[in-house]
C-alpha positions as CSV (number, residue, x, y, z in Angstrom):
1,M,0.1,-0.4,-0.3
2,R,3.2,2.5,-0.1
3,K,5.2,3.8,-2.3
4,S,7.8,5.4,-2.9
5,V,7.6,9.3,-2.3
6,W,9.8,10.5,-5.6
7,L,7.7,8.6,-8.0
8,L,4.8,10.9,-6.1
9,L,6.5,14.1,-6.5
10,A,8.0,13.5,-9.7
11,M,4.7,14.3,-11.0
12,M,3.8,16.3,-8.1
13,L,6.8,18.5,-7.8
14,V,8.2,19.7,-11.4
15,L,9.0,22.8,-12.2
16,S,9.1,25.0,-15.3
17,M,12.4,26.3,-15.6
18,F,13.8,29.4,-17.3
19,L,16.8,28.0,-18.5
20,A,18.1,30.8,-20.7
21,A,18.2,32.8,-17.7
22,C,19.9,30.0,-15.4
23,K,23.2,29.6,-17.5
24,G,26.2,32.2,-17.4
25,G,26.0,32.6,-21.3
26,D,26.0,29.8,-24.1
27,P,28.9,27.8,-23.5
28,E,31.8,27.1,-25.9
29,S,30.9,24.3,-28.5
30,T,33.5,21.5,-28.1
31,G,33.4,18.3,-30.0
32,T,34.5,14.7,-29.5
33,P,37.4,13.2,-31.4
34,G,36.0,12.4,-34.9
35,D,33.3,14.8,-34.9
36,D,33.4,17.9,-37.3
37,P,33.5,21.4,-35.5
38,N,31.1,22.6,-38.3
39,T,28.5,20.0,-38.7
40,G,28.9,17.9,-35.6
41,E,28.7,14.9,-37.9
42,E,31.1,11.7,-37.2
43,Q,34.4,11.9,-39.7
44,E,36.3,9.1,-40.2
45,E,39.6,9.3,-38.2
46,Q,42.9,9.9,-40.1
47,T,46.3,8.8,-38.6
48,D,49.8,9.1,-39.9
49,D,51.6,5.5,-39.2
50,N,54.8,7.4,-38.9
51,E,53.7,10.2,-36.3
52,E,54.1,9.5,-33.0
53,E,51.2,9.5,-30.6
54,P,51.1,12.2,-27.6
55,P,51.9,11.0,-24.1
56,V,48.8,10.1,-22.3
57,V,48.0,12.5,-19.5
58,E,46.0,10.7,-16.3
59,D,43.5,12.8,-15.2
60,T,44.0,12.5,-11.9
61,G,40.4,13.5,-10.7
62,P,39.5,16.1,-7.6
63,V,42.2,16.4,-5.1
64,D,42.1,17.8,-2.0
65,G,43.2,21.3,0.0
66,G,42.3,24.8,-0.5
67,D,40.6,27.4,1.2
68,L,37.2,29.9,0.2
69,I,37.3,33.2,1.5
70,I,33.2,34.0,1.0
71,G,32.1,37.5,1.0
72,T,29.1,37.9,3.1
73,G,27.0,41.3,4.1
74,G,25.9,41.0,7.5
75,D,26.6,38.9,10.6
76,P,24.8,35.6,11.2
77,T,22.3,35.6,13.9
78,L,22.6,31.9,15.2
79,F,23.7,28.5,13.5
80,N,20.1,26.5,14.5
81,P,17.7,25.9,11.4
82,L,14.9,25.7,13.6
83,Y,15.5,29.1,14.9
84,S,17.4,31.3,12.4
85,N,15.1,33.5,10.0
86,D,18.1,35.2,7.9
87,S,20.1,33.8,4.8
88,I,23.3,34.9,6.1
89,S,22.4,32.0,9.0
90,S,21.2,29.5,6.8
91,D,24.2,29.8,4.4
92,I,26.2,28.6,7.4
93,E,24.1,26.3,9.0
94,G,24.2,24.1,5.1
95,M,27.7,23.6,5.9
96,L,27.2,22.5,9.5
97,Y,24.0,20.4,9.7
98,V,22.4,18.0,6.6
99,G,18.4,17.5,6.6
100,L,16.8,14.0,5.7
101,V,16.8,15.4,2.0
102,G,18.0,17.8,-0.2
103,S,16.4,19.2,-3.5
104,E,17.6,19.1,-7.1
105,P,19.6,22.1,-8.5
106,E,17.2,22.4,-12.0
107,E,13.9,20.9,-11.1
108,F,14.5,21.5,-6.9
109,N,12.3,18.1,-6.6
110,P,13.7,16.6,-3.1
111,T,15.9,13.7,-3.1
112,T,17.9,11.6,-0.9
113,E,20.9,12.0,-2.8
114,N,22.7,14.4,-0.7
115,G,20.3,13.8,2.2
116,L,20.6,11.9,5.3
117,A,18.1,9.2,4.5
118,E,18.8,6.3,2.2
119,S,14.9,6.2,0.9
120,V,11.6,7.6,2.2
121,E,8.0,6.1,1.5
122,Q,4.6,7.8,1.5
123,S,1.6,6.0,2.1
124,D,-1.0,6.5,-0.5
125,D,-3.1,8.4,1.9
126,G,-0.3,10.5,2.3
127,L,-0.6,10.6,6.3
128,T,2.8,8.2,6.5
129,Y,6.0,8.9,6.1
130,T,9.1,6.1,6.6
131,V,12.4,7.2,6.2
132,K,15.2,4.8,6.4
133,L,18.6,6.5,7.3
134,K,22.3,6.1,5.7
135,E,24.5,4.2,7.5
136,G,27.6,5.4,9.2
137,I,26.6,9.1,9.7
138,K,28.2,10.9,12.5
139,F,28.2,14.5,14.2
140,H,30.8,16.1,14.3
141,D,32.2,15.1,18.0
142,G,32.0,11.6,16.6
143,E,29.0,10.4,17.6
144,P,26.7,8.6,15.5
145,L,23.5,10.0,14.1
146,T,20.3,7.8,14.6
147,A,16.8,7.5,14.3
148,D,16.7,8.5,18.5
149,D,18.3,12.2,17.1
150,V,16.1,12.6,14.2
151,V,12.8,11.9,16.7
152,F,14.5,14.4,18.8
153,T,14.8,17.3,16.7
154,Y,11.6,17.1,15.5
155,N,9.8,16.7,18.8
156,I,11.1,20.4,19.4
157,P,8.7,22.1,16.7
158,L,6.0,20.0,18.1
159,H,6.4,21.2,21.8
160,E,4.2,23.3,23.3
161,D,6.8,25.6,24.5
162,Y,9.0,26.0,20.9
163,D,9.0,29.5,20.1
164,G,10.8,29.8,16.6
165,P,9.8,30.8,13.2
166,R,9.4,27.4,11.5
167,K,6.2,26.2,13.5
168,S,4.1,26.4,10.7
169,N,6.2,23.7,8.6
170,F,5.1,21.2,10.8
171,E,1.8,21.8,12.1
172,A,0.1,18.6,10.0
173,L,2.6,16.6,12.1
174,E,0.9,14.8,14.3
175,S,3.9,12.7,16.1
176,V,7.3,10.9,15.4
177,E,8.4,7.7,16.5
178,K,11.4,4.9,16.1
179,K,11.4,2.1,14.6
180,D,14.8,0.7,14.7
181,D,18.1,2.7,15.0
182,L,18.0,3.5,11.7
183,T,14.2,3.9,10.3
184,V,11.9,6.7,11.6
185,I,8.2,6.9,11.1
186,F,6.5,10.3,10.7
187,H,2.7,10.4,10.9
188,M,0.5,13.3,10.0
189,K,-2.4,14.3,11.5
190,Q,-3.5,15.7,7.7
191,V,-1.9,15.6,3.9
192,D,0.7,18.6,4.0
193,A,1.8,19.6,0.1
194,Q,5.1,20.9,1.3
195,F,6.1,18.4,3.9
196,P,8.2,16.3,1.7
197,S,9.7,18.8,0.4
198,V,10.6,21.7,2.8
199,G,9.6,19.9,6.6
200,L,12.1,16.7,5.4
201,S,14.7,19.0,5.2
202,Y,15.3,20.6,8.0
203,G,18.9,20.1,9.9
204,I,19.4,17.3,12.4
205,L,20.2,18.4,15.7
206,P,22.2,16.0,18.1
207,E,20.0,14.5,21.1
208,H,22.9,13.6,23.3
209,I,23.9,17.4,23.8
210,L,20.9,19.1,23.8
211,S,18.4,17.0,25.0
212,D,18.8,18.2,29.0
213,V,18.0,21.7,27.7
214,P,14.2,23.3,28.2
215,I,12.5,23.7,24.9
216,A,11.9,27.3,26.3
217,D,15.1,27.8,26.4
218,L,17.0,26.5,23.3
219,G,16.2,29.6,21.1
220,D,19.1,31.0,22.9
221,H,21.3,28.4,24.2
222,E,25.0,28.9,23.4
223,F,25.1,26.0,21.3
224,N,23.7,27.9,18.9
225,R,25.9,30.5,18.7
226,K,29.5,28.9,20.5
227,N,29.3,25.5,19.7
228,P,27.2,24.0,16.6
229,I,27.7,20.9,16.0
230,G,26.0,18.9,13.5
231,S,26.5,16.1,10.7
232,G,27.6,18.6,8.0
233,P,30.6,18.8,5.3
234,F,32.0,21.7,7.6
235,K,32.4,21.7,11.5
236,F,32.3,25.0,13.4
237,V,35.7,26.6,14.5
238,E,35.2,30.3,15.7
239,W,32.7,33.3,14.6
240,V,33.9,36.6,15.5
241,E,31.1,38.7,15.0
242,G,31.6,41.7,13.1
243,Q,34.6,39.7,11.3
244,Y,34.3,36.2,10.0
245,V,32.8,32.7,10.8
246,K,35.3,29.9,10.3
247,V,34.4,26.2,9.9
248,E,36.5,23.2,8.5
249,A,35.9,19.8,6.5
250,F,34.9,17.1,8.6
251,D,37.3,14.5,8.1
252,E,33.9,11.8,8.9
253,F,31.3,13.3,6.8
254,Y,29.1,10.3,5.2
255,L,29.2,11.2,1.7
256,G,32.9,11.8,2.4
257,R,35.4,14.1,3.1
258,P,35.4,17.7,1.6
259,H,38.2,18.2,-0.7
260,L,38.5,22.1,0.7
261,D,40.2,22.2,4.0
262,S,38.1,25.4,5.4
263,L,35.8,28.1,4.6
264,T,35.9,31.7,6.1
265,F,32.6,33.8,5.9
266,K,33.8,37.4,6.3
267,I,31.6,39.9,7.2
268,I,32.3,42.7,4.9
269,K,29.4,45.3,5.9
270,D,30.3,48.1,2.9
271,A,29.2,46.7,-0.6
272,N,32.1,49.1,-2.5
273,A,34.8,47.5,0.4
274,M,33.5,43.8,-0.6
275,L,34.2,44.8,-4.4
276,T,37.9,45.8,-3.4
277,Q,38.4,43.3,-1.2
278,L,37.2,40.9,-4.6
279,Q,39.2,42.6,-6.6
280,N,42.6,42.6,-4.1
281,G,42.2,38.7,-3.8
282,D,40.7,39.2,0.1
283,I,38.1,37.1,-1.0
284,N,37.4,34.8,-3.6
285,F,33.5,33.7,-3.6
286,W,31.1,36.3,-3.9
287,S,27.7,35.4,-4.3
288,G,25.4,37.8,-5.1
289,V,27.4,40.8,-6.6
290,P,25.7,43.8,-7.3
291,Q,24.0,43.7,-10.9
292,S,25.8,47.4,-10.7
293,D,29.0,46.1,-10.6
294,I,28.9,43.0,-12.7
295,E,30.6,44.6,-15.8
296,V,33.2,45.7,-13.8
297,V,33.9,42.5,-11.9
298,K,34.0,41.2,-15.7
299,E,36.6,43.3,-16.6
300,F,39.2,42.6,-14.0
301,S,37.7,38.8,-13.6
302,D,40.4,37.3,-15.9
303,S,43.4,39.6,-14.4
304,I,42.7,38.1,-10.8
305,G,41.8,34.6,-11.8
306,I,38.1,35.0,-11.0
307,K,35.1,33.7,-12.8
308,I,31.0,34.6,-12.8
309,E,28.4,32.1,-12.7
310,E,24.3,33.6,-12.9
311,G,21.0,32.6,-13.1
312,L,17.4,33.8,-11.9
313,A,17.6,33.4,-8.1
314,L,15.1,31.2,-6.7
315,S,13.9,34.9,-4.7
316,Y,12.3,38.0,-4.9
317,T,13.0,41.7,-3.3
318,F,10.1,43.6,-2.3
319,F,8.8,47.2,-0.5
320,A,6.7,46.2,2.7
321,Y,4.8,47.8,5.0
322,N,3.8,47.7,8.4
323,L,-0.1,47.1,8.3
324,R,-0.1,48.2,11.8
325,N,0.2,51.8,11.1
326,D,-2.6,53.4,9.5
327,L,-1.0,54.9,6.7
328,F,-0.9,51.2,5.0
329,K,-4.4,49.7,6.0
330,E,-6.6,50.8,2.8
331,K,-6.0,48.2,0.2
332,E,-6.5,51.1,-2.5
333,V,-3.6,53.2,-0.5
334,R,-1.4,50.4,-1.0
335,Q,-2.0,49.7,-4.6
336,A,-1.7,53.5,-5.3
337,I,1.6,53.3,-4.0
338,T,3.0,50.6,-6.1
339,H,1.2,52.6,-8.8
340,A,3.7,55.8,-7.9
341,I,7.1,53.3,-8.4
342,D,8.3,52.5,-11.7
343,R,9.8,49.2,-11.1
344,Q,10.5,48.9,-14.8
345,L,13.2,51.5,-13.9
346,I,14.4,50.0,-11.1
347,V,14.7,46.9,-13.6
348,D,16.6,49.1,-16.2
349,T,18.8,51.0,-14.3
350,I,19.4,50.1,-10.5
351,M,19.6,46.2,-11.9
352,E,21.1,47.0,-15.2
353,G,18.5,45.2,-16.6
354,Y,19.6,41.9,-14.4
355,G,16.0,40.9,-13.3
356,E,12.2,40.8,-14.2
357,V,9.6,42.9,-12.6
358,A,7.7,41.4,-10.2
359,D,3.7,41.0,-9.6
360,V,3.6,38.0,-7.2
361,P,5.7,36.4,-4.3
362,E,6.6,33.3,-6.3
363,S,9.1,32.5,-8.6
364,P,9.2,32.4,-12.2
365,L,11.0,29.2,-11.8
366,S,8.5,27.8,-9.9
367,W,5.8,25.4,-11.0
368,A,3.5,27.4,-9.3
369,Y,3.6,30.8,-10.7
370,N,0.8,32.8,-12.2
371,P,1.5,35.5,-14.6
372,D,-2.1,35.8,-15.0
373,V,-2.9,38.6,-11.9
374,P,-3.7,42.0,-11.3
375,S,-1.0,44.1,-11.9
376,F,-0.6,47.7,-11.0
377,E,1.4,49.5,-14.3
378,Y,3.7,52.6,-13.1
379,D,0.9,56.0,-13.3
380,P,1.8,58.7,-11.1
381,E,-1.3,60.2,-12.2
382,K,-3.4,57.6,-11.1
383,A,-1.8,57.1,-7.9
384,K,-3.0,60.9,-7.0
385,E,-6.6,60.1,-8.1
386,M,-6.7,56.9,-6.1
387,L,-4.8,58.6,-3.2
388,A,-7.2,61.7,-3.1
389,A,-10.2,59.3,-3.6
390,A,-9.2,58.0,-0.2
391,G,-9.1,61.1,1.5
392,W,-5.4,62.4,1.4
393,E,-4.9,65.9,-0.1
394,P,-1.6,68.4,-0.5
395,G,-0.8,70.2,2.4
396,N,1.0,73.5,2.5
397,D,4.7,71.8,2.1
398,G,3.0,69.9,-0.8
399,I,3.0,66.5,1.6
400,L,-0.1,65.1,1.6
401,E,-2.3,65.0,4.9
402,K,-5.5,63.3,6.2
403,D,-7.4,64.3,9.4
404,G,-4.2,66.2,10.2
405,K,-1.6,63.2,9.7
406,K,1.2,63.7,7.0
407,F,1.8,60.8,4.7
408,S,5.0,60.6,6.0
409,F,6.9,57.3,7.2
410,E,10.7,55.7,7.1
411,T,11.8,53.0,5.4
412,K,14.3,50.9,6.4
413,T,16.8,48.4,4.6
414,N,20.0,46.9,4.8
415,Q,23.7,48.3,5.0
416,G,25.5,46.7,2.5
417,N,23.4,45.8,-0.2
418,K,23.8,48.5,-2.7
419,V,21.0,47.6,-4.9
420,R,18.5,48.0,-1.5
421,E,20.0,51.4,-0.7
422,D,19.5,52.6,-4.6
423,I,16.1,51.5,-4.3
424,V,15.1,53.0,-1.3
425,I,16.6,56.7,-3.0
426,L,14.4,55.8,-6.2
427,L,11.3,55.1,-3.8
428,Q,12.1,58.4,-2.1
429,E,12.0,60.8,-5.0
430,Q,9.3,58.9,-7.2
431,L,7.0,58.5,-3.9
432,K,7.4,62.7,-3.4
433,E,6.2,63.4,-6.9
434,V,2.8,62.1,-5.6
435,G,3.0,63.8,-2.1
436,I,4.5,61.0,0.0
437,E,7.5,61.6,2.3
438,L,9.3,58.4,2.7
439,K,12.8,58.9,4.9
440,P,15.7,56.0,4.0
441,R,17.2,54.6,6.8
442,I,20.1,52.1,6.4
443,V,20.7,49.8,9.0
444,E,23.0,46.8,9.8
445,F,21.6,43.5,8.6
446,G,21.1,42.2,12.2
447,S,19.6,44.9,13.7
448,L,17.3,44.9,11.0
449,I,16.2,41.1,11.5
450,A,16.0,42.6,14.7
451,D,13.6,45.4,14.1
452,I,10.9,42.5,12.0
453,D,11.8,39.8,15.1
454,P,7.9,38.9,16.3
455,G,6.6,41.0,18.8
456,V,9.0,43.7,17.7
457,W,7.9,45.0,14.7
458,N,10.0,48.1,14.7
459,F,10.0,49.3,11.2
460,D,6.9,51.2,9.1
461,A,7.9,50.3,5.7
462,I,11.1,48.0,4.5
463,V,13.0,46.9,1.3
464,L,14.2,43.4,2.0
465,G,13.9,40.0,0.0
466,W,12.9,36.6,0.1
467,S,14.9,33.2,-0.4
468,L,12.2,31.1,-1.3
469,A,11.6,27.7,-0.7
470,T,11.2,24.8,-3.3
471,D,7.8,24.3,-1.9
472,P,5.6,27.1,-3.3
473,D,3.5,27.5,-0.3
474,P,2.6,31.4,0.4
475,S,1.4,30.4,4.0
476,G,4.6,31.1,6.3
477,I,4.5,34.1,5.1
478,F,1.1,35.4,4.6
479,H,-1.3,32.9,6.6
480,T,-3.0,34.9,9.7
481,K,-1.4,32.7,12.1
482,E,1.8,33.7,11.0
483,I,1.5,37.2,12.6
484,E,2.1,36.4,16.5
485,K,5.5,34.1,15.9
486,G,5.9,33.5,12.5
487,L,7.2,35.7,9.6
488,N,4.6,37.3,8.8
489,F,6.2,40.2,10.3
490,I,4.2,43.0,8.1
491,G,0.6,41.7,10.1
492,Y,-1.3,41.1,6.7
493,S,-4.6,39.2,7.3
494,N,-7.0,37.9,5.1
495,P,-9.6,35.0,6.2
496,E,-10.9,34.4,2.7
497,L,-7.1,33.7,2.0
498,D,-5.9,31.5,5.1
499,K,-8.8,28.9,3.9
500,L,-7.4,28.9,0.2
501,M,-3.7,28.5,1.9
502,E,-5.1,25.8,4.1
503,A,-6.9,23.8,1.8
504,Q,-3.9,23.9,-1.1
505,L,-1.7,21.9,1.4
506,Q,-3.7,18.9,1.6
507,Q,-4.2,19.0,-2.1
508,Q,-2.3,16.2,-3.6
509,D,-3.5,16.6,-7.2
510,K,-0.3,19.0,-8.5
511,E,-2.6,20.8,-11.3
512,K,-5.5,21.1,-8.4
513,R,-3.3,22.9,-6.4
514,K,-1.2,24.8,-9.1
515,E,-4.8,26.5,-9.2
516,Q,-5.4,27.1,-5.7
517,I,-2.2,28.7,-5.4
518,G,-2.7,30.4,-8.6
519,E,-5.8,32.3,-7.0
520,I,-3.8,32.8,-3.6
521,Q,-1.1,34.9,-5.9
522,A,-4.0,36.8,-8.0
523,K,-5.5,38.2,-4.8
524,L,-2.0,38.8,-3.1
525,A,-1.3,40.8,-6.0
526,E,-4.5,42.6,-5.7
527,D,-4.3,43.0,-2.1
528,Q,-0.6,44.4,-2.5
529,P,0.2,43.7,1.1
530,Y,3.9,44.4,-0.1
531,T,4.7,45.9,-3.6
532,F,6.4,43.0,-5.1
533,L,9.7,44.6,-6.5
534,Y,11.6,42.3,-9.1
535,Y,12.6,38.6,-9.6
536,P,16.6,39.0,-9.5
537,I,19.3,37.9,-11.9
538,E,22.0,36.8,-9.7
539,F,25.8,36.6,-10.0
540,R,28.1,34.6,-8.2
541,A,32.1,35.1,-8.6
542,M,34.5,32.7,-7.2
543,P,37.8,31.1,-8.2
544,A,38.6,30.4,-11.9
545,E,40.1,27.3,-11.0
546,L,37.3,25.9,-8.9
547,E,35.7,22.6,-10.2
548,G,32.5,20.7,-8.9
549,Y,30.3,23.8,-8.8
550,V,26.7,23.3,-9.9
551,F,24.6,26.2,-9.9
552,H,21.5,26.1,-7.8
553,A,18.9,29.0,-8.0
554,K,18.0,28.1,-4.2
555,D,21.7,26.9,-2.6
556,E,24.7,29.3,-3.5
557,L,26.8,26.3,-1.7
558,Y,24.8,23.2,-3.4
559,N,26.9,20.0,-2.8
560,I,30.2,22.0,-1.8
561,H,31.4,18.8,-0.4
562,E,32.4,18.2,-4.1
563,W,33.9,21.5,-4.6
564,W,38.0,21.4,-5.5
565,I,40.8,23.2,-6.6
566,N,42.8,22.6,-9.7
567,K,45.8,24.3,-9.7
568,E,47.1,22.1,-13.1
């Protein structure tokens, strides 16, 4: 009565890829011996019996050794995947921990190839998952990773005292039980379409270290910052706040010791300084080279031994409003703000054309992307009309007023992200044209994340981006239940959409689920809880001699244990 979850997901979770956007240019065409380079047709090889054949050079394959110095724009917050909610922490966690499943680099289907699971089987009714672990997996301290650790990890978000931001990913999970040392059974309360790809992807924590820590205290425990221990390809060495995080190769990694000896995540909070350090060789890997700087990087890349990989990222950038603020409560006002913003100009100028205007909170890479939604094109006159209809009239200084209150607010974004800093300035100029005063404020990344933490919500508006999950479920960001302790920091609530978001998670038919998610996207586009700005094309700079790299739109350090430096 059971069948492999991978057979089911091959039908459910296939994404439509924009392949042209995901390649850094067409590769040079190289034929094999005997191929005509002009026609591609096989030719008869001609040899001279008197001609001495060149010596055969043996391909020794990957070699061990070498270090990467990775430039990153801010400090992480902590190293525990059940509690962090920022991309910098997540990148480093990906080196320290491994989930039961990973994801493929193109269609993003869940896979056991780079996960801890040997196999995952799902029952026909979708309510039971049986996970068999690979043998010989060890934590960084040498202790074996077993079913007990999996059960321990998954019981954390099920505990009533868990206060991390990932609770919604486990709400359909009823219980987890150990069958034997290498087998775990997950029992679901109801079907959860995202669980195979998202729920099973969280890094496994060590029970032998954390079992005595009260769940209420786990989020603040020193394990998360001073000595995180997982089973990933690299183990933690040290974190010097404001300077760097260093990890080194784990010799007993279950997929084989990484070829690279170490990684240093160097914290550089200014984009211009990052560019200078790349050019000087102080860093040699930079994911997220600003689009405005990419031509400069390409000019000096050959001279310093750098190559560029590019592709459409599985993310989007947005301008969001704190909907607890009366300025933004009316849908028509939010629509007017979007009308006042020339998003194509942002793509064409600030992004140097390396992106696409966004209308929904999902990437065009996703099989669930819906392009047929309400779109609020740049039309400042229309914006003025809509604001006037909502009761906003110009004051003596030209700033709109209503009931004695000026339409003036502060907008935050993170220091070191040159594109976002430029966007906030452009937003200030364009909103001024319709009578809205936007006051930019550039803050350190960690401080910005703290400002949007549950219960804090210290912002009027914000320019930020979401790195998306491989499953297109939007409820983790927009469902009402995510306001208090989750990722819905803007306070958006739509009971009608809540029901739809819940329904799509219980839908096993891919096409029906796609229709439901498309309907959700259309309604979110109409409500404009965010002004969706753009989907970026991402540029990653790395050593020219780096081998084994595969572009993954979600994971910039995908399969890093296979990377190696070719010094020949």
